[in-house]
N, C-alpha and C positions, 0 to 999 in steps of 0.2 A: 787252511792248510796246517798239518800238524807242526808245532813248534819245535825246532830242532836245536834250540840254543842261539846264542849270539853268534852270527857269521864271522869267520876270521878274515881280517883285512891284511894278513900278513903276505909276504912276497911268496911267490911260488916255491922258491928253494926251500925256505923254512918250512913251509907247509908240507912239502915232501918228505923233509928230515924230522917232521913232527916235533919241532922245537919252537918256543916263544920267539916271535920276530919283534924287532923294536920299531918296525914300520918307519924307518928312516927314509927320507926322500933326498935325491932321486933314486939311491940304491940303499939297501939294508946294510947297517953297520956290522951285524953279525957275520954276513956274507963277506964283507969287505975284510974283516980281521981274520976270518978263517981262509982268506984268498979263494973263495968260490965265486963263480959267476952268479950274480943276483938274477932270478928269473923274472923280476919285476912283479907289478901289482895287477890284480884283476880290476877291470872297470867297475865303478860303483853299481852301474846298472846290472851287471852280472851278478853281483853279491846280493843285491836286493830280490832279483828274480831268479835265484837258484832253483834248480829242479830237484825237489827232495823225494820224488817218487820212489826211486831205487832205494835210497838210504832208508826211507821208511819201511819198504818191503823187507829190507835185511834186518831191521830191528824187530819186526813182527815175527819173522822166521825163527830168529834167535830167542825170542821171549817164549814161544809156544813150543819150541823144540822140534820144528820142521826142518829136516835136513834135505829132504827131497823136494826139489823145486817143482815137480810135477803135482804135488799135493797142495801148493800154495795158489790160491786164485790169482790169476794175472791181472795187473792193473793196467787199464788202458793208457795210451800215450796222453800227454797233457793236453793235446789239441782234441782229444776225444773224451775228455771227462764229461760226465753227465751232470747236468744242473739239476739240483733238488730244490723243489719248491715245497711250501708247506703242505699242499695237497698230495703230492707225489711222495713226500718223505714219510707221511703217516701210513700210506699203503705199503711202503717199502719196510718199514718197522714190522708190519704183520706178517709179511712174507719171510723176512729174515728170522722172526722168532721161531718159525716152523723149521728152519734149517740151522744145523749146527755149524756150518761153514761161514766165515767172516764174509762182509759184504765186499765186492770188488770195486766199489765206487768210493772216491774220496770227494768230499764236499769242498768245492773251491768257490769263494764269493764271485758273483758275476762281474763285478767292478775289477777285480784282479785278473779274471780270465779276458775281459775285454782289453785290459791294458797289455797284457803279455801277448794277446793275439795280434794287436797293433804293432807292438815292437817287433815281433817276429815276421811281420809281413811287410812293414814300411821302413824301418829304421835300419839302414845298410851302414855298417861300420867297416872302415878300412882295416885290412889285415896286413898291408905291405905298404912300402913306399911308392909303388907304381899303380896301386889300386885306387878305387874311388868309394866314396860313401854317399849316403843320402839321408837327409834329416839327422845328421850327426850331432848338429848343434843342440838337439833336444836333450841329449844324454846329461851334459852338465846343467842345462838350463831348467829342466823340469824339477829337479831336486831342490833348487835354490828359490822356487816360487810358492807362496803360501796357497792353501786350498782353495781360496776364493779369488785367485787372480785369473786374469783373461787368459794366459797361457794354459792353466790347468783346465779351465772350462772348454777351451778349444781342443785341448788334447783329449778331454773326456768325449767331447762330441765326435770327433774322428774315431776314437776307439770304440765307442758304442755303435756308430754307424757301420764301421767295417765288420765288426763282430755280428752285429744284427743281420747284415746282408748274407753271411755264410752259415750262421748257427741259428738253432731255435731254442726256446726255453719254455717250459710248461708255466703258463700262468704269468709270464713276464713280457711286457710290450717293450722290447729293446728299441725299436725305431722311436717310440714316443720319449723314452729315455735320452736318446741322441738328439732329438729335437729340442728337448728341454735344455740339455747342456749347450747346444748351439744358440739358443735364445739368450741364455746367460752370458756366453762367450761374446755375442755381439755387443751386449750391454756394457760389459766390463771393458771390452775393447774401446768402445766408443768413449767411455769415461777415461781411459788411459790415454787416448789420442788427445783428449781436451786437457789434459793435465801436462803442464810444462815439464814437470819432473819425470814423467813417465812416457812422454809421448814418443821419444826416439830410443828407449831402451831396447836391448836385445830381446828381452822377453816379449814386448809389445810387438816388435817386427815378427818374431817367430809365431805369435798368435795370429797375425794376419795371414801369414803364409799357410798356417794349418786351417784357417777358414777356407781359403782358396782350394785346399785339398778336400776338405769337407764336401764342397760342391761337386767335385768329380766323383766322390763316393757315392753321393745320396741322389744326384741328378736324375729326375724322371720325366720332367715335362719340358717342352719346347721353351717356355718362358724362362726356365732356369738354366739354359744351354750356355749362355755366356755370362753367368752370375760370377764366375770365378775371375773374370777380367777385372771386375771392381776392386777385388782384393789385391790383385797385382799391381793395380795403379796405385792403391794406397801404400804397398810395400816400397814401390819406386819413389813416393813422395817422402817416406821416412828415410830412405837412403839419401836423397837430396838434402833433407834437412840436417842430417848428420854430417854429411861430407864424405867423400871417398876416402881420404886420408885417415879420418878418424875410425872409419870402419875396419881399416887394415891395422890398427894398433893391437888388436887381440885376435887369437886363433878363432874364437867364437864369432867375432865380427867379421873375419874373413870368410868363414863358412856361411854366414848369413848373406854376405854380398854375392858370393858365387851362387847361392840359392835363388836370390832375387833376379841375377842376370840370366839364369837358366830358366826361370818362369817367364822372364821379359820376351824370350824367344818365341814362346807360344803366342804370347799377346801380339807381337809385331807380325810375325808370319801369317797368323789366322787372320788378322785384320787388314793387311797389306800396308801398314803405317811404318814410318821410320822410327827407330828407338829414340826416346827423349835423351837429350844431352849429347847425342851422337855416339858412333861407334867407339872412337878412341877413348872417350871418358869411360866407358864401360870396361874396355879391354886393357886399361892401364891400372887396374885395380884387382885385388884378389889373385886367384890362380890364373897365371898368363902363359905357362909354358906347356901344359899338359895337351894331350890330343883332344880332351874334351873342351879346353879353352880355346884351341884354334878352331875347332868345329864351331864353337859358339861365335867366335869373330867371323868367320865365313857367313854364318847365318844372319848375324846383324847387319853386314855389308850387303848381303842379298836383299834384306828388308829395306834397306835406303834405296837400293837399286829399283825395287818394284814400286816404292812410293813415288820416287821422281819419275819413272815411266808413266805411272797412272796420272800424275799431275800434268805432264806434257800431253798425254793423249786427250785429256779432259780440256785443256785450255789453249792448245796450239792449233793453228790452221794446218792445211796440207800444203803449205809452201816448201820450196826447196830446203831451206834451212831446217825447219822442223823434221822433214823426212831424213835428212842427214843425221841429225841429232839422234833420232830413234834407230837409224841403222848403226850407229856407233854403239848405243846400248845393246842392241841385239849382238854385236860382235863381241861384247864384253861377257856375255854369259858363258860360264865354264862347261867344259864337256867331260873332263878326266875324272879319275877316281878308281881305286882298286883296293883288294882285301883278300883274305884267305878264306877257304871253305873246306868242308868236309862233305864228301859224296856219301848219301846214305839212302837205300831204297825205302820209299818209292820216288825219292827225289833228293835234290841237294839240300842239306840243313848246314847253316853257318854255325860255328861254336866260337865262343869269345871268352876272354879271360874273366869277365864279370859283367853284370847287367848295365853298369853305367857305361862301360866301353861299347856294348852292343847298342845302347840308346844313342850313343854319341854317332856312331856309324849311320843309324836311321835317320838322325836329325840332318846329317849331310845328304843323305838320299832324298829326303823330303825337300830340302832346299833346292837340290837339282831338279827335282820334279817341278817345283814352283818356278824355276828360272826357265825351264822348257816351256811351260805354260805362258810365261811373260813373253817369250821369244814368239810364241804362236800369236799372242794377243798383238804384239807389234806388227807381225806380218799381216795379221788381219787389218789392222789400221791402215797400213801402207797400200795394201792390195785393193781395198774397198773402192768400188762395188764388185770387184772380181772375187770369185771364191778363193779364200785364203788357203784351201786345201789342196790347191794346184801349185802353191809356191814350193821352192827348194827349201826355205826355212822351216816350213811345216813339216817336210819329209824328214829333215835332220832332227827336229825336235821330236818327232814321233818315234824315231829310231831309239833316241835316248831314253825316253820314257819306257818303251817296251823292254829295254835293258835293265832299267832300274826296278821296275815292279817285280820280277822274279827274285831280285836280290832282297827286297823287303819281305817278301813271302819266305824266303830261306832263312831269314832271321827270327821269324815267329815261333817255331817250335822250341828254340832255346828260351825264349822268354816265358813260355808256357810249361817248362819243365821236362822237356824232351831228354836233355843231358843227365838229369838226376837218374833216369831209369837205364842209362847207358853208362855204367861207371868207367869202363875201359876209355871211353871218349872223354869223360870229365876229368879222369886222372891224367890224360895226357896234355891237359891245358896248364897254363901257368899256375904255380903254387901260390903266387901272391894274389889271391882272390879277396873279395870283399865278403863280409859275412853279416848275417842279421843280428841284432842286438840280443836276442834270446830266442828260444825255441829250436826245434830241430829243422833239418834241411828237407822240408816237405817238398814234393814234386812241384806244386803250384803255389806261388806267392803273389800277393796282391801288387807289390811295387813293380816287378818286371811286366805284369799284366798292364798296369798303369802306363808304363814306358811305351808299350807296343800299341796302345789304343789309338793314338794319332796316325801312326804309320797304317794301321788297317784301315782307319777311316779314309785316308788318301787313296789306297788301293780300291776301296769300295767305290769311290766317287770319280775316279780318273777316267777320262775318255778313252785312254789307250788300254785299259783293263779289259781283258778278255771275259766272256761270259762265265766261263768255269772258275776264272780266278776270282771274279766279283762275288760269285756264290760261295766260294770257300772263305773269302774274307768276312762275309756276313755271318757265316757259321762260326768263325773264330770270334767274332764280337758277340755273338750270343753266348759262346762259351765264357768269355771273360765277365759277361753279365751275370750268368748263372752260377759259375763256379768260383770266380775270383771275387764276386760281390760288388763290382764297379757298375753302378746303375748308368753312368754316363754312356757306357757301351750301348745299352738298350736304347737310350734316346737317339744317339747318332744312327743306330741301326734301323729304327723305325721311324725317322724323320718323314713328315707328311709331304715335305717340299722336295722335288726332283732336283738334286744337286750334282752336277758333273763339271769337272775342270778339264780344260779351260773354256769349253764352249759357254758354260753359264756366264762367265764374265764377258765374252764376246757378244753374247745376246743383250747382256745388260747395257753394252756400250752401243748397241744398235747397229752392229755389223752384220747380223743375220736377222731375217724376218720371222722371228719366233717369239713366243710370249716370254716375259720376264719370269725367271723361275722363283723370284722372291715375292711376286705379287700376292700369292696365297699366304705366305708367312706373315705379310704385313697385316692381313685381315684376321689372323687367328686371334681368338678371344684370349685375354690374359687373366690369369687366376691370381689373386693376391697370395703372398707366401703365408704359410700357417705358423702358428705359435703354440707353444704348450708348457705347461707348468705341472710337474708331477714330482712326488717324493721319490727317492731312490738313491742308491749308492753311487759313487763317481769312481771311475777307474783311476784317475789321477790320484786319489787319496791313498792308493796302494803303493805309490812310488816313494813314499818317505816323507 
């Protein structure tokens, strides 16, 4: 990128007035002396990754005396800049020599493009007190780590993997570069966890979380389907070693605690296990008052309930005491919940203040679906050998599921950028939204696509989903795979095993005379993970 001089770190007010700022903290002393309101300072991430395209264009226009903008070749947006390789650049020089007009392409290193692409698709920064972020802790942490650290390698791996899934480059194997960085990240993380001084540091915990994200970005084969669980379990162990109170002493520590708790939901709900250390331990630290925190507490309690019900059905006989215990559990499953919606042809589309809020609603909906499934499992256990589908509990749970599935479907367009193409709807939302760390507001971002992935999987696999809804959900999963670059979507969409909830669990428990749906998956051949070492630049190196 063209060097435009040392970026100003002055406050927004002094930069607007075009005077030198003393950069005093928390507010500028010049503003204080002149009794002006200090506009605050830009985030370091924004300063490092400033978009110089327009300023460069203005300098070119001024230097060559072009006042008419129609005469100046337009520069493509940052996300569309073309990569120049040695082979293609020589051909471009030949074609440019025959033309008097300057080339419309600015050469940007692939590492820098990958880093900016990742930040503009995954790092969500809070813009107001009531909004939410995602991976916010990376902004202060990444600049404090040396190039050879575990966090840098993990960031590089995620950046190259995400970038390579959505972009192509002449003569550059981006997938191999991502695999190399991932291999180095695993090695450095293993070393950091074995070192007492670094085992529980914020940077090590952040690296472990990024390694879990890498699995969702790159997963292509069934043997990698649950690889992310290992990293979440490692993150939980780091939290246990540090202690909840120690994590809450800093803002970064609190953000990391919230992130691990959020990932723990996926681990417990997908496996049917109770959260380690108990619900109260996790809900008495970090964020405890927001809508997201309350939804997480609800989900963790549901995980405990499901785990206890499964234990009772596996170990108890069918005596009166056991039956009454399970009936009490069935009565404890919740039925309520409400939200706002916007009706748009050809169907209803829900609009939310930000992506994290939308994800929070869907987590609650998924939990309600799982609890309804649990209610049906308990009914099947109690009714056996009678067909459980004749029971009142089944009818009630079926109605709940049929109400929730359309609500999840109504949230999908928002996650996939529907609102950005309808400005009048977007502008009517709350102004206190979250924003990505850099880049423009492109219609499709990878993070909200990641948020909706599990919800679409639940819709695709649920017994109460209609055939047209199932086909639509599979189409959206294919869209997430091909357009958002999340290969985990392809894997769950093309899974060779027939998965359906809750009948799959009822068959497994022996209440229906049908084959075990997991029988085939247990016999599938496992392929060892690949490894790669190759030279190449690292996206983390461009972060300072």
